[in-house]
N, C-alpha and C positions, 0 to 999 in steps of 0.2 A: 585319818582324813585322806590318806593317799588313795584309798579305794574309791570314795565318792568323786574325787577330782578326776581319777582315771575314767570313771563311768561317764562323767560329764564330757570329758574330752572325746571319748568314744562316740557318745551321742551326737556331739557337734560334728564329728567327722562323718557319721552316717547321714546326718541332715544335709551336710555340704555335698556329699556324694549324690544323694537323691536330687538335690536342687540342680546340680550339674547335669544329671541325666535328663531331667525335665527340660532344661534349657536346650540341651542337645537335640531332644526330640522335637521341640518347637521349631528350632532353626533348621534341622536336617530334613524334616518331613517335606516342606515346600521344595527344598533343593532336590530331593529324590523324585518328587512328582515332576519337577521341571526337567530333570534328566530323562525320565520315562517319556515325557511328551516330546522332548527333543529327539529322542531315539525314534519315536513314531514318525515324526516329520522327516527325519533323515531317511527313513525307509521309503517315504514317498519320493523324496528327491532322487534317491538311487533307482527307483522303480520307473521313473518317467524320463522321456526326452524333453529337454527344455531349450529349444532353439534360440529363444530370446534372453536367456539367462535371468528369468524373473526370480529364480530361487538362489541366485548367487550369494545373497546375504545370509543364507542358512548355513551357519558356521558351527560345527559340533564343538568347537573349542569355547564357544560362548555358552555359559551354563544356562542362561535364561532365554528360551526361544521367543519371548515377548519382544525382544529387540529386532527380530527378523521381519523383513518386509512381507506383506500379505498375510500376516498372522496377527490376530487380535486376542487380547487377554482381559480377564476380569480383574477385580480389585485384589484378588488373591494371587495374581500372576499365574493363573491357570489358563491355558489356551481355550478360548471359547468361540473363535471364528477363524475360518479359512477363506480368504478372499482371493480366489484363483480363477475366477470366471474370465473367459476370453483371453487366455494367456498362451495359447497354442501348445499346451502340454499334451503329450501323447504317451501311451503305455498303460499298464494295468494299475489299478488301485491296490495297494498292499494291505494285507490283513492287519498290520500294525496300527492302522488308523483307528481301529476299535479301542485303542488304549487312551484316546483323547477323551477322558471321562467327563470333562466339563464342556465339551464342544456343544455349541448351540446352533451355529450357522455354518453349513458346508456349502460354499458357493463355488462350484466347479463346472458350471455349464459352459457351453460354447468352446469346447476343446476337442481333442481327438483321443479321449481316454478309451481304452479297450479292455476286453476281458470281462469277467463277471463282477457283480457287486459282491464284495466279500461278506459272508455271513457274520463276521465279527463286527460289522457296523451296527448290528443289533445290540451291541454293548453301549452304544452312545445314548444312554437313557435321558440325557438332558437336551438332546437335539430338538430344535424347534423347526428348522428348515433344512431340507436336503434338496439342493439344486444340482442335478446331474444331466440336465437336458442337453440335447444337441451334441452328443458325443458318438462313440462307436461301441458302446457297452453292449455286451451280449450275455447269453445264458439266462437262467431263471431268476426271478426275484426271490431272494432268500426269505423264508418264513420268519426268520429272526427279526425282521423289520417290525413285526407285531409287538416287539418289546419297547418300541419307542413311544411311550405313553404321552410324552410332551410334544410330539411332532404335530405341527400345524400345516406345514407346506411340504408337499412331495411332488417334485417336478422331474420326471424321468422320460419325458417325451423325446421323440426323434433320436432313438437308439436302435439297437437290434435285439431287444429283449424278447425272449420266447417263454412259453409255458403259461400257466394260469396266474391270475392275480391271487396271491395268498389270502385265504379267508381270515387269517390272523389280523390283517389290516382293518377288518371291520370292527375290531375291538379297540381301535385307537380313539379315545374320547375327545381329543382336541383337534383332530384332523379337519381342516377347513378348506384347503385347496389342494387338488391333485391334477396331474396331467400325465396320462399314460399313452397319449396319442402317438401315432406314427412309430409303432413297433411291430412285432409279430406275435403278440400275446394271443392266447387261445382260451377256450372254455367259456364260461359265462361271467358277466359283470356282477360283482357282489351287490346285493340290494339291501343289506342291513346296516345298522349303525350309521356312520357318517356318509356312507355310499348312497343313502336315500336322497341326499341333497345335491349330488354332483351332476352337472349337465352331461348329456351324452357326448358332447364335443370333447370332453376330457378323455374319451376312449376311442376317438375316431381313428381311421386309418390303421386298424388292426383287423384285417380281413377274416381272421379265424375267431375273433372275439364276438360273442353273441350277447344280445340283450334279452332280458326277461327271465322267467323262472326256468329252472333246469338243474339237473344234477351237476354238482361241482365235479369236474374231472381234473384230478391232480396230476394226471399223466397225459394230458392232451398234447 
């Protein structure tokens, strides 16, 4: 009888170990995600000047960034909103923002953000609205923004963006509102997909941007 008892004891031990592993995964996965998102947000805090201290509550010693001001979270305690419009932030957007996998709303208009839009923002595949208007953002629009299949609103007007409008944006099925005005974009305005319905005012004050048919110049 000793052997069966030993076998049952071993089986119970294995089951207990598996159960503990599952519990650890269930509890540790959200914590790991929160840590990654906290690291991404801290990269933003370290990247920008914050004269009014609006990011002062962003404490890396707090595991969950959902307790920080100007950060919104979903029911799973994943960051889904950045509410940083008109907060006088200046400086570049860090590539680490692309790690906010559940982000839906990026509200960062009316600041003094500078430098290019990081290509890594194309990883934000749950993004619904990107508001970066009225900043000092420069460089080309990254083609990776064509990965944002849930994007409905893209407002990047009143910046210093150059280069063409990426044709990849024509493949965004949910895009409803755009504003590219008051930049230094060039080439031709896309005419397919959602761009069939956007008014010309969405592209105004780009002296080198042309309307109508014409070859797409990716190096204008």
